[in-house]
DRENDO-1510 file (C-alpha; in Angstrom, 1 decimal, always signed):
<recs>
REC; n; res; u; v; w
REC; 1; MET; +0.0; +0.0; +0.0 .
REC; 2; THR; +1.3; +3.5; -0.8 .
REC; 3; THR; +0.7; +6.4; +1.5 .
REC; 4; LYS; +2.4; +9.1; -0.5 .
REC; 5; LYS; +0.1; +12.1; -1.0 .
REC; 6; ILE; -0.7; +13.1; -4.5 .
REC; 7; ASN; -0.6; +16.9; -5.1 .
REC; 8; PHE; -3.4; +18.8; -6.7 .
REC; 9; PHE; -1.3; +19.7; -9.8 .
REC; 10; GLU; -0.6; +16.0; -10.6 .
REC; 11; LYS; -4.3; +15.2; -10.2 .
REC; 12; ILE; -5.3; +17.9; -12.6 .
REC; 13; VAL; -2.7; +17.0; -15.1 .
REC; 14; TYR; -3.9; +13.4; -15.0 .
REC; 15; GLY; -7.5; +14.6; -15.6 .
REC; 16; SER; -6.4; +16.7; -18.5 .
REC; 17; GLY; -5.4; +13.5; -20.3 .
REC; 18; ASP; -9.0; +13.1; -21.2 .
REC; 19; VAL; -8.6; +16.2; -23.5 .
REC; 20; GLY; -6.1; +14.0; -25.4 .
REC; 21; LEU; -8.6; +11.1; -25.5 .
REC; 22; ASN; -11.7; +13.1; -26.2 .
REC; 23; ALA; -10.5; +15.7; -28.7 .
REC; 24; GLY; -10.5; +13.2; -31.6 .
REC; 25; TYR; -12.9; +10.7; -30.1 .
REC; 26; THR; -15.7; +13.2; -29.7 .
REC; 27; LEU; -15.6; +14.0; -33.4 .
REC; 28; PHE; -15.5; +10.3; -34.1 .
REC; 29; SER; -18.3; +9.2; -31.7 .
REC; 30; ALA; -20.6; +12.1; -32.4 .
REC; 31; TYR; -20.4; +12.4; -36.2 .
REC; 32; VAL; -19.0; +9.1; -37.7 .
REC; 33; LEU; -22.4; +7.7; -38.2 .
REC; 34; TYR; -23.7; +11.0; -39.6 .
REC; 35; PHE; -20.5; +11.2; -41.8 .
REC; 36; TYR; -21.2; +7.8; -43.3 .
REC; 37; THR; -24.9; +8.3; -43.8 .
REC; 38; ASP; -25.3; +12.0; -44.7 .
REC; 39; VAL; -21.9; +12.9; -46.2 .
REC; 40; ILE; -20.9; +9.7; -47.9 .
REC; 41; GLY; -24.5; +8.4; -48.3 .
REC; 42; MET; -24.1; +4.9; -47.1 .
REC; 43; ASN; -27.0; +2.8; -45.8 .
REC; 44; PRO; -27.4; +3.2; -42.0 .
REC; 45; ALA; -28.2; -0.5; -41.5 .
REC; 46; ILE; -24.9; -1.5; -43.2 .
REC; 47; ILE; -23.0; +0.9; -41.0 .
REC; 48; GLY; -24.8; -0.2; -37.9 .
REC; 49; GLY; -24.0; -3.8; -38.6 .
REC; 50; ILE; -20.3; -3.1; -39.2 .
REC; 51; ILE; -20.1; -1.1; -36.0 .
REC; 52; LEU; -21.8; -3.8; -34.0 .
REC; 53; ILE; -19.4; -6.5; -35.3 .
REC; 54; SER; -16.5; -4.1; -34.6 .
REC; 55; LYS; -17.6; -3.6; -31.0 .
REC; 56; VAL; -17.3; -7.4; -30.4 .
REC; 57; PHE; -13.7; -7.3; -31.6 .
REC; 58; ASP; -13.3; -4.1; -29.5 .
REC; 59; GLY; -14.5; -5.9; -26.4 .
REC; 60; PHE; -11.9; -8.7; -26.8 .
REC; 61; SER; -9.2; -6.1; -27.4 .
REC; 62; ASP; -10.0; -4.4; -24.1 .
REC; 63; MET; -9.4; -7.6; -22.1 .
REC; 64; ILE; -6.1; -8.3; -24.0 .
REC; 65; ALA; -5.0; -4.7; -23.5 .
REC; 66; GLY; -5.9; -4.8; -19.8 .
REC; 67; TYR; -3.8; -8.0; -19.3 .
REC; 68; TRP; -0.9; -6.4; -21.2 .
REC; 69; VAL; -1.0; -3.3; -18.9 .
REC; 70; ASP; -1.1; -5.3; -15.7 .
REC; 71; THR; +1.7; -7.7; -16.6 .
REC; 72; HIS; +4.1; -5.6; -18.6 .
REC; 73; LYS; +6.3; -2.9; -17.0 .
REC; 74; THR; +9.2; -0.8; -18.0 .
REC; 75; LYS; +11.2; +1.7; -15.9 .
REC; 76; ARG; +8.4; +4.2; -16.4 .
REC; 77; GLY; +5.8; +1.8; -15.1 .
REC; 78; HIS; +2.8; +0.0; -16.7 .
REC; 79; CYS; +0.8; +2.8; -18.3 .
REC; 80; ILE; +3.0; +5.8; -19.1 .
REC; 81; PRO; +5.1; +3.9; -21.8 .
REC; 82; ILE; +1.9; +3.1; -23.6 .
REC; 83; LEU; +0.8; +6.7; -23.7 .
REC; 84; MET; +4.3; +7.6; -25.0 .
REC; 85; LYS; +4.4; +5.1; -27.8 .
REC; 86; TRP; +0.8; +4.8; -29.1 .
REC; 87; SER; -0.8; +8.3; -28.8 .
REC; 88; ILE; +0.5; +9.4; -32.2 .
REC; 89; PRO; -0.7; +6.3; -34.1 .
REC; 90; MET; -4.1; +6.8; -32.4 .
REC; 91; VAL; -4.4; +10.3; -33.8 .
REC; 92; LEU; -3.4; +9.2; -37.3 .
REC; 93; SER; -5.8; +6.2; -37.3 .
REC; 94; CYS; -8.7; +8.5; -36.5 .
REC; 95; SER; -8.0; +10.6; -39.6 .
REC; 96; LEU; -7.9; +7.4; -41.7 .
REC; 97; VAL; -11.6; +6.7; -40.7 .
REC; 98; PHE; -12.7; +9.8; -42.7 .
REC; 99; LEU; -10.5; +9.0; -45.7 .
REC; 100; LEU; -13.1; +6.8; -47.2 .
REC; 101; PRO; -12.3; +6.0; -50.9 .
REC; 102; ASP; -14.8; +6.7; -53.8 .
REC; 103; ALA; -15.5; +3.1; -54.6 .
REC; 104; ASN; -18.3; +0.5; -54.7 .
REC; 105; ILE; -20.3; -0.4; -51.6 .
REC; 106; VAL; -18.2; -3.6; -51.0 .
REC; 107; ILE; -14.9; -1.8; -51.0 .
REC; 108; ARG; -16.3; +1.0; -48.9 .
REC; 109; ALA; -17.7; -1.4; -46.3 .
REC; 110; ILE; -14.4; -3.2; -46.1 .
REC; 111; TYR; -12.6; +0.1; -45.6 .
REC; 112; VAL; -15.0; +1.2; -42.9 .
REC; 113; PHE; -14.5; -2.1; -41.1 .
REC; 114; ILE; -10.7; -1.9; -41.2 .
REC; 115; THR; -10.2; +1.7; -40.3 .
REC; 116; TYR; -13.0; +1.8; -37.7 .
REC; 117; ASN; -11.3; -1.1; -35.9 .
REC; 118; LEU; -7.8; +0.2; -36.4 .
REC; 119; PHE; -8.8; +3.3; -34.5 .
REC; 120; SER; -11.4; +2.1; -32.0 .
REC; 121; THR; -10.4; -1.5; -31.4 .
REC; 122; VAL; -6.6; -1.2; -31.5 .
REC; 123; PHE; -5.1; +2.3; -30.8 .
REC; 124; TYR; -7.9; +4.1; -28.9 .
REC; 125; THR; -8.5; +1.0; -26.8 .
REC; 126; LEU; -4.9; +0.6; -25.7 .
REC; 127; VAL; -4.3; +4.3; -25.0 .
REC; 128; GLY; -7.6; +4.9; -23.3 .
REC; 129; LEU; -7.3; +1.8; -21.1 .
REC; 130; ALA; -3.8; +2.7; -20.1 .
REC; 131; HIS; -5.0; +6.2; -19.0 .
REC; 132; ASN; -8.0; +4.8; -17.2 .
REC; 133; ALA; -5.9; +2.3; -15.3 .
REC; 134; LEU; -3.1; +4.9; -14.6 .
REC; 135; ALA; -5.0; +6.3; -11.6 .
REC; 136; ALA; -4.9; +2.9; -9.9 .
REC; 137; TYR; -1.1; +2.8; -10.5 .
REC; 138; VAL; -0.6; +6.4; -9.2 .
REC; 139; THR; -2.2; +5.7; -5.8 .
REC; 140; ASP; -4.2; +3.1; -3.9 .
REC; 141; ASP; -5.8; +5.8; -1.6 .
REC; 142; SER; -9.5; +5.5; -2.5 .
REC; 143; VAL; -10.3; +9.2; -2.0 .
REC; 144; ALA; -7.3; +10.5; -3.9 .
REC; 145; ARG; -7.9; +8.0; -6.7 .
REC; 146; SER; -11.6; +9.0; -6.8 .
REC; 147; GLN; -10.6; +12.6; -7.0 .
REC; 148; MET; -8.3; +11.9; -9.9 .
REC; 149; LEU; -11.0; +10.0; -11.8 .
REC; 150; CYS; -13.5; +12.9; -11.1 .
REC; 151; TYR; -11.1; +15.4; -12.6 .
REC; 152; LYS; -10.7; +13.0; -15.5 .
REC; 153; MET; -14.4; +13.1; -16.1 .
REC; 154; LEU; -14.4; +16.9; -15.6 .
REC; 155; PHE; -12.0; +17.3; -18.6 .
REC; 156; ALA; -14.0; +14.7; -20.6 .
REC; 157; ALA; -17.2; +16.7; -20.1 .
REC; 158; GLY; -15.4; +20.0; -20.8 .
REC; 159; THR; -13.8; +18.6; -24.0 .
REC; 160; GLN; -17.0; +17.2; -25.3 .
REC; 161; MET; -18.8; +20.4; -24.6 .
REC; 162; THR; -16.2; +22.5; -26.3 .
REC; 163; MET; -15.9; +20.1; -29.3 .
REC; 164; ALA; -19.7; +20.1; -29.8 .
REC; 165; ASN; -19.5; +23.9; -30.2 .
REC; 166; VAL; -16.6; +24.0; -32.6 .
REC; 167; ILE; -16.7; +20.8; -34.7 .
REC; 168; LEU; -19.3; +22.0; -37.3 .
REC; 169; PRO; -18.1; +25.6; -37.5 .
REC; 170; LEU; -14.5; +24.3; -38.1 .
REC; 171; VAL; -15.7; +21.7; -40.6 .
REC; 172; ASN; -17.6; +24.4; -42.4 .
REC; 173; LEU; -14.5; +26.7; -42.3 .
REC; 174; LEU; -12.3; +23.9; -43.7 .
REC; 175; GLY; -14.6; +23.2; -46.7 .
REC; 176; GLY; -18.1; +22.4; -45.5 .
REC; 177; GLN; -20.0; +19.5; -44.0 .
REC; 178; GLN; -20.4; +17.8; -47.4 .
REC; 179; ASN; -16.7; +18.1; -48.1 .
REC; 180; GLN; -15.0; +14.8; -47.0 .
REC; 181; PHE; -11.6; +16.3; -46.6 .
REC; 182; ALA; -12.9; +19.0; -44.3 .
REC; 183; TRP; -13.6; +16.2; -41.8 .
REC; 184; VAL; -10.1; +14.7; -42.4 .
REC; 185; LYS; -8.5; +18.0; -41.6 .
REC; 186; ALA; -10.6; +18.6; -38.6 .
REC; 187; SER; -9.7; +15.2; -37.1 .
REC; 188; LEU; -6.0; +15.9; -37.6 .
REC; 189; LEU; -6.2; +19.3; -36.0 .
REC; 190; PHE; -8.1; +18.1; -32.9 .
REC; 191; GLY; -5.8; +15.1; -32.7 .
REC; 192; VAL; -2.7; +17.3; -32.5 .
REC; 193; ILE; -4.2; +19.4; -29.8 .
REC; 194; GLY; -5.0; +16.2; -27.9 .
REC; 195; LEU; -1.4; +15.0; -28.1 .
REC; 196; VAL; -0.2; +18.0; -26.1 .
REC; 197; PHE; -2.2; +16.8; -23.1 .
REC; 198; MET; -1.3; +13.1; -23.5 .
REC; 199; TYR; +2.4; +14.0; -23.4 .
REC; 200; LEU; +1.9; +16.3; -20.5 .
REC; 201; ASN; +0.7; +13.2; -18.6 .
REC; 202; VAL; +3.8; +11.4; -19.6 .
REC; 203; LEU; +6.0; +14.2; -18.2 .
REC; 204; VAL; +4.1; +14.9; -14.9 .
REC; 205; VAL; +2.2; +11.8; -13.7 .
REC; 206; LYS; +4.1; +9.2; -11.8 .
REC; 207; GLU; +3.2; +5.5; -11.1 .
REC; 208; ARG; +3.8; +4.5; -7.5 .
REC; 209; VAL; +1.6; +1.4; -6.8 .
REC; 210; GLN; +3.3; -1.9; -7.2 .
REC; 211; ASN; +1.1; -4.7; -8.5 .
REC; 212; ASP; +2.6; -7.6; -6.5 .
REC; 213; ALA; +0.1; -10.2; -7.6 .
REC; 214; PRO; -0.9; -9.6; -11.2 .
REC; 215; PRO; -3.0; -12.3; -13.0 .
REC; 216; GLU; -1.0; -15.1; -14.5 .
REC; 217; ASN; -2.8; -14.7; -17.8 .
REC; 218; VAL; -5.8; -12.8; -19.2 .
REC; 219; PHE; -8.2; -15.7; -18.5 .
REC; 220; GLN; -7.2; -15.7; -14.9 .
REC; 221; GLY; -7.8; -11.9; -14.8 .
REC; 222; ILE; -11.2; -12.4; -16.4 .
REC; 223; LYS; -12.0; -15.2; -13.9 .
REC; 224; VAL; -11.2; -12.8; -11.0 .
REC; 225; ALA; -13.5; -10.2; -12.5 .
REC; 226; ILE; -16.4; -12.6; -12.9 .
REC; 227; LYS; -16.2; -13.5; -9.2 .
REC; 228; ASN; -16.5; -9.8; -8.3 .
REC; 229; LYS; -20.2; -9.0; -7.8 .
REC; 230; TYR; -19.6; -5.2; -7.4 .
REC; 231; TRP; -17.6; -5.1; -10.6 .
REC; 232; TRP; -20.7; -6.6; -12.4 .
REC; 233; MET; -22.8; -3.8; -11.0 .
REC; 234; THR; -20.3; -1.1; -12.3 .
REC; 235; VAL; -20.4; -2.9; -15.6 .
REC; 236; ALA; -24.1; -2.4; -15.7 .
REC; 237; ILE; -23.7; +1.3; -14.7 .
REC; 238; GLN; -21.1; +1.9; -17.4 .
REC; 239; PHE; -23.3; +0.2; -19.9 .
REC; 240; CYS; -26.1; +2.6; -19.1 .
REC; 241; CYS; -23.7; +5.6; -19.1 .
REC; 242; SER; -22.5; +4.6; -22.6 .
REC; 243; LEU; -26.0; +4.5; -23.9 .
REC; 244; GLN; -26.7; +8.0; -22.5 .
REC; 245; LEU; -23.5; +9.3; -24.0 .
REC; 246; MET; -24.7; +7.9; -27.4 .
REC; 247; PHE; -27.9; +9.8; -27.0 .
REC; 248; ASN; -26.1; +13.0; -26.2 .
REC; 249; LEU; -23.5; +12.8; -28.9 .
REC; 250; THR; -24.9; +10.7; -31.8 .
REC; 251; ILE; -28.7; +10.2; -31.6 .
REC; 252; SER; -29.1; +13.9; -30.9 .
REC; 253; VAL; -27.6; +14.7; -34.3 .
REC; 254; TYR; -30.4; +13.0; -36.0 .
REC; 255; TYR; -33.1; +14.4; -33.7 .
REC; 256; LEU; -31.9; +18.0; -34.1 .
REC; 257; ASN; -31.3; +17.7; -37.8 .
REC; 258; SER; -34.6; +15.8; -38.7 .
REC; 259; VAL; -37.1; +16.6; -36.0 .
REC; 260; ILE; -36.1; +20.1; -34.9 .
REC; 261; ASN; -34.6; +20.9; -38.4 .
REC; 262; ASN; -31.7; +22.8; -36.9 .
REC; 263; LEU; -28.4; +20.9; -36.5 .
REC; 264; GLY; -26.8; +24.2; -35.5 .
REC; 265; LEU; -28.3; +23.7; -32.0 .
REC; 266; MET; -26.0; +20.8; -31.4 .
REC; 267; GLY; -23.4; +22.9; -29.7 .
REC; 268; THR; -25.9; +24.4; -27.3 .
REC; 269; TYR; -27.5; +21.1; -26.6 .
REC; 270; VAL; -24.3; +19.3; -25.7 .
REC; 271; THR; -23.1; +22.3; -23.8 .
REC; 272; LEU; -26.2; +22.3; -21.6 .
REC; 273; SER; -25.9; +18.5; -21.2 .
REC; 274; ASN; -22.2; +18.7; -20.1 .
REC; 275; LEU; -21.9; +22.1; -18.5 .
REC; 276; PRO; -23.2; +20.9; -15.1 .
REC; 277; GLY; -20.6; +18.3; -15.1 .
REC; 278; VAL; -17.8; +20.8; -15.5 .
REC; 279; PHE; -18.9; +22.5; -12.3 .
REC; 280; LEU; -19.9; +19.4; -10.3 .
REC; 281; MET; -16.6; +17.7; -11.0 .
REC; 282; PHE; -15.0; +20.4; -8.9 .
REC; 283; LEU; -17.6; +19.8; -6.1 .
REC; 284; ILE; -17.7; +16.0; -6.1 .
REC; 285; PRO; -14.1; +15.4; -5.0 .
REC; 286; LEU; -14.7; +17.7; -2.1 .
REC; 287; ILE; -17.7; +15.9; -0.7 .
REC; 288; LEU; -16.6; +12.3; -1.2 .
REC; 289; HIS; -15.6; +12.2; +2.5 .
REC; 290; LYS; -19.2; +13.0; +3.5 .
REC; 291; VAL; -21.5; +11.4; +0.9 .
REC; 292; SER; -21.2; +7.9; -0.6 .
REC; 293; LYS; -20.5; +7.5; -4.3 .
REC; 294; ARG; -23.6; +5.3; -4.6 .
REC; 295; ASN; -25.9; +7.9; -3.0 .
REC; 296; LEU; -24.7; +10.6; -5.3 .
REC; 297; ALA; -25.1; +8.4; -8.4 .
REC; 298; PHE; -28.6; +7.4; -7.3 .
REC; 299; LEU; -29.6; +11.1; -6.8 .
REC; 300; GLY; -28.2; +11.8; -10.3 .
REC; 301; THR; -30.3; +9.0; -11.8 .
REC; 302; ILE; -33.5; +10.3; -10.3 .
REC; 303; LEU; -32.8; +13.7; -11.7 .
REC; 304; CYS; -32.2; +12.2; -15.2 .
REC; 305; LEU; -35.4; +10.3; -15.0 .
REC; 306; ILE; -37.5; +13.3; -14.0 .
REC; 307; ALA; -36.0; +15.4; -16.7 .
REC; 308; GLN; -36.7; +12.8; -19.4 .
REC; 309; ILE; -40.3; +12.4; -18.3 .
REC; 310; ILE; -40.8; +16.2; -18.5 .
REC; 311; PHE; -39.1; +16.2; -22.0 .
REC; 312; CYS; -41.5; +13.4; -23.2 .
REC; 313; LEU; -44.5; +15.4; -22.0 .
REC; 314; SER; -43.3; +18.7; -23.6 .
REC; 315; PRO; -44.3; +19.8; -27.1 .
REC; 316; THR; -41.8; +18.7; -29.7 .
REC; 317; SER; -41.6; +22.3; -31.0 .
REC; 318; SER; -40.4; +23.7; -27.7 .
REC; 319; VAL; -36.7; +24.2; -28.0 .
REC; 320; THR; -36.8; +25.9; -24.6 .
REC; 321; MET; -37.9; +22.6; -22.9 .
REC; 322; LEU; -35.4; +20.7; -24.9 .
REC; 323; PHE; -32.7; +22.8; -23.4 .
REC; 324; VAL; -34.1; +23.0; -19.9 .
REC; 325; THR; -34.5; +19.3; -19.6 .
REC; 326; ALA; -31.0; +18.8; -21.1 .
REC; 327; LEU; -29.6; +21.0; -18.4 .
REC; 328; ILE; -31.4; +19.1; -15.6 .
REC; 329; ARG; -30.4; +15.8; -17.1 .
REC; 330; GLY; -26.8; +17.1; -17.4 .
REC; 331; ILE; -26.8; +17.8; -13.6 .
REC; 332; GLY; -27.9; +14.2; -12.9 .
REC; 333; PHE; -25.7; +12.5; -15.4 .
REC; 334; ALA; -22.6; +14.4; -14.1 .
REC; 335; PHE; -23.0; +12.5; -10.8 .
REC; 336; ILE; -23.3; +9.1; -12.5 .
REC; 337; MET; -20.6; +9.5; -15.1 .
REC; 338; GLY; -18.3; +11.3; -12.7 .
REC; 339; LEU; -18.4; +8.4; -10.2 .
REC; 340; VAL; -18.6; +5.2; -12.3 .
REC; 341; ASN; -14.8; +5.0; -12.8 .
REC; 342; ALA; -14.2; +5.7; -9.1 .
REC; 343; MET; -16.7; +3.0; -8.2 .
REC; 344; THR; -14.9; +0.5; -10.5 .
REC; 345; ALA; -11.6; +1.4; -8.9 .
REC; 346; ASP; -13.0; +0.5; -5.5 .
REC; 347; THR; -13.9; -3.0; -6.9 .
REC; 348; ILE; -10.1; -3.6; -7.3 .
REC; 349; GLU; -9.7; -3.8; -3.5 .
REC; 350; TYR; -12.9; -5.8; -3.2 .
REC; 351; GLY; -11.6; -8.3; -5.8 .
REC; 352; GLU; -8.2; -8.6; -4.1 .
REC; 353; TRP; -9.9; -9.1; -0.7 .
REC; 354; LYS; -12.2; -11.8; -2.2 .
REC; 355; THR; -9.7; -13.7; -4.4 .
REC; 356; GLY; -6.2; -12.7; -3.2 .
REC; 357; ILE; -5.3; -11.5; -6.7 .
REC; 358; ARG; -5.1; -7.8; -7.4 .
REC; 359; VAL; -6.5; -7.1; -10.9 .
REC; 360; GLN; -6.3; -3.4; -11.9 .
REC; 361; ALA; -6.2; -2.8; -15.7 .
REC; 362; VAL; -8.1; -6.0; -16.4 .
REC; 363; LEU; -11.0; -4.8; -14.3 .
REC; 364; PHE; -11.1; -1.5; -16.1 .
REC; 365; SER; -10.7; -3.2; -19.5 .
REC; 366; ALA; -13.5; -5.7; -18.8 .
REC; 367; LYS; -15.7; -2.9; -17.6 .
REC; 368; SER; -15.1; -1.0; -20.8 .
REC; 369; VAL; -16.3; -4.0; -22.8 .
REC; 370; SER; -19.8; -3.1; -21.5 .
REC; 371; GLU; -19.3; +0.5; -22.6 .
REC; 372; LYS; -18.3; -0.5; -26.1 .
REC; 373; VAL; -20.9; -3.3; -26.4 .
REC; 374; GLY; -23.5; -0.7; -25.3 .
REC; 375; GLN; -22.4; +1.7; -28.0 .
REC; 376; GLY; -22.3; -1.0; -30.6 .
REC; 377; LEU; -25.8; -2.3; -29.7 .
REC; 378; LEU; -27.3; +1.1; -29.7 .
REC; 379; THR; -25.6; +2.2; -32.9 .
REC; 380; ALA; -26.7; -1.0; -34.7 .
REC; 381; ALA; -30.2; -0.8; -33.3 .
REC; 382; PHE; -30.5; +2.8; -34.3 .
REC; 383; GLY; -29.0; +2.1; -37.8 .
REC; 384; PHE; -31.5; -0.7; -38.4 .
REC; 385; PHE; -34.2; +1.4; -37.0 .
REC; 386; LEU; -33.4; +4.3; -39.4 .
REC; 387; THR; -33.5; +2.0; -42.4 .
REC; 388; MET; -36.8; +0.5; -41.2 .
REC; 389; ILE; -38.4; +3.9; -41.0 .
REC; 390; GLY; -37.1; +4.9; -44.4 .
REC; 391; TYR; -34.3; +7.3; -43.5 .
REC; 392; ASP; -32.4; +8.7; -46.5 .
REC; 393; GLY; -29.2; +10.6; -45.5 .
REC; 394; LEU; -29.0; +12.4; -48.8 .
REC; 395; ALA; -32.6; +13.6; -48.8 .
REC; 396; LYS; -33.2; +17.3; -48.0 .
REC; 397; VAL; -36.4; +16.4; -46.1 .
REC; 398; GLN; -37.4; +13.2; -44.3 .
REC; 399; THR; -40.9; +11.7; -44.4 .
REC; 400; SER; -43.3; +12.2; -41.5 .
REC; 401; THR; -42.9; +8.5; -40.5 .
REC; 402; THR; -39.1; +8.9; -40.3 .
REC; 403; VAL; -39.3; +12.1; -38.3 .
REC; 404; GLY; -41.8; +10.5; -35.9 .
REC; 405; GLY; -39.7; +7.4; -35.5 .
REC; 406; ILE; -36.6; +9.4; -34.6 .
REC; 407; GLU; -38.5; +11.5; -32.1 .
REC; 408; SER; -39.9; +8.4; -30.3 .
REC; 409; PHE; -36.5; +6.7; -30.2 .
REC; 410; PHE; -34.9; +9.8; -28.7 .
REC; 411; LYS; -37.6; +10.4; -26.1 .
REC; 412; TYR; -38.6; +7.0; -24.7 .
REC; 413; VAL; -35.6; +4.7; -24.9 .
REC; 414; PRO; -33.6; +6.7; -22.2 .
REC; 415; ILE; -36.3; +6.1; -19.7 .
REC; 416; VAL; -35.6; +2.3; -19.8 .
REC; 417; VAL; -31.9; +3.1; -19.2 .
REC; 418; TYR; -32.6; +5.1; -16.1 .
REC; 419; ILE; -34.9; +2.5; -14.6 .
REC; 420; ILE; -32.1; -0.1; -15.0 .
REC; 421; LEU; -29.7; +2.3; -13.3 .
REC; 422; ILE; -32.0; +2.7; -10.3 .
REC; 423; ILE; -32.3; -1.1; -9.8 .
REC; 424; VAL; -28.5; -1.6; -10.0 .
REC; 425; LEU; -27.7; +1.3; -7.6 .
REC; 426; LEU; -30.2; +0.0; -5.0 .
REC; 427; ALA; -28.2; -3.2; -4.9 .
REC; 428; TYR; -24.7; -1.6; -4.7 .
REC; 429; LYS; -23.5; -1.6; -1.1 .
REC; 430; LEU; -19.7; -1.5; -1.5 .
REC; 431; ASP; -19.3; +2.0; +0.0 .
REC; 432; LYS; -20.4; +0.7; +3.4 .
REC; 433; GLU; -18.2; -2.4; +3.2 .
REC; 434; PHE; -15.1; -0.7; +1.9 .
REC; 435; PRO; -13.4; +0.5; +5.1 .
REC; 436; GLY; -13.6; -3.0; +6.6 .
REC; 437; ILE; -12.2; -4.5; +3.4 .
REC; 438; ILE; -9.2; -2.0; +3.4 .
REC; 439; ASN; -8.4; -2.8; +7.1 .
REC; 440; ASP; -8.6; -6.5; +6.4 .
REC; 441; LEU; -6.2; -6.2; +3.4 .
REC; 442; LYS; -3.7; -4.2; +5.6 .
REC; 443; ASP; -3.8; -6.9; +8.3 .
REC; 444; ARG; -3.2; -9.6; +5.7 .
REC; 445; LYS; -0.2; -7.8; +4.2 .
REC; 446; ALA; +1.2; -7.0; +7.7 .
REC; 447; ALA; +0.9; -10.7; +8.6 .
REC; 448; LYS; +2.6; -11.7; +5.4 .
REC; 449; ALA; +5.4; -9.3; +6.0 .
REC; 450; ASN; +6.0; -10.5; +9.5 .
REC; 451; SER; +6.1; -14.1; +8.4 .
REC; 452; VAL; +8.9; -13.5; +6.0 .
</recs>
């Protein structure tokens, strides 16, 4: 166990790494489906199917990457060397996604599959996982680690909010939304900005926690995770969070463009959805000593559910209610999204206490499988749904059936997500058990040290 205090500057620098992760990824996650359907003109069902299959590969790559992080170490540690080596390839692979060739549908589908997986399954997975797990290698103090992960989510929310406001204006400045190479240039520009923050992490953040009992292989790591009931709960929470993020960043594009007929509102909508998170991420680390993570996340879920119900009951033409409910939902979602990684980090000690094996990156990687499966399932479902209701990305005006279908999908599916979250959070009791678990682990290690 390490008792070294982590200063505020290092915590903030660690959090800023999410600028590096989200600068390019926000463009990718928010607009890649729109790019394929409305700029290139590909069938949304085909794209949805490709993305769903890709997310299966993506899930396996997370577990392999998690095992690699836990079991491979250089003089700089487990995570920092990965950020150093693979951040630049991650940026370049994101730009390749938008360099789709002018070819027949088969060639294009193959290209989409290869480049989508090169970025998302390989490079973004490895770099993102290393940065997620880095907090657990910096400190094993639960509060300090939770604060670091809250700052990480602060920068994630701030980056997504900023990107939502500048992506379309920048793309228009670089050649227009229908100009493929404008998207390529934008992805490169945002990627270079992100690299500054990734390498700032390399220079400032230090790994201090020694993983004395890593899993012997990836399958053992997965086996340890499967036995961890609280990890399963955080998996479900992350799954729901990923669905909500998809609604904020991807499904909202189609709702604003086809139902509200004003894609220019995207920046304001995402800002209102994320702005509460920017402020609350400063507050949450300060109150973690007094209020449990579970209770804060539960409060946030209730706020989200109330906001969504109000939105469903409001007139579709009311942009004011769209924005007001987005703000309320943003307040609630900030608590959930800001704490899910911290809750997952706490399951590391629970798993070690239960099995005797400390699994860190593997737990984060296996959890992120749920995130990516959630994204894949929702994207595929929405892609098939768009095709079923007759969506034509190159049409100037969609049919009334198409518009009504998009509206219903955007309004009612999130309610199911919030109900699932409420059920899971009611069963989560690790916050109460955690102090006893930590004391037991200290006693075990002291006994082991005395017996040597």
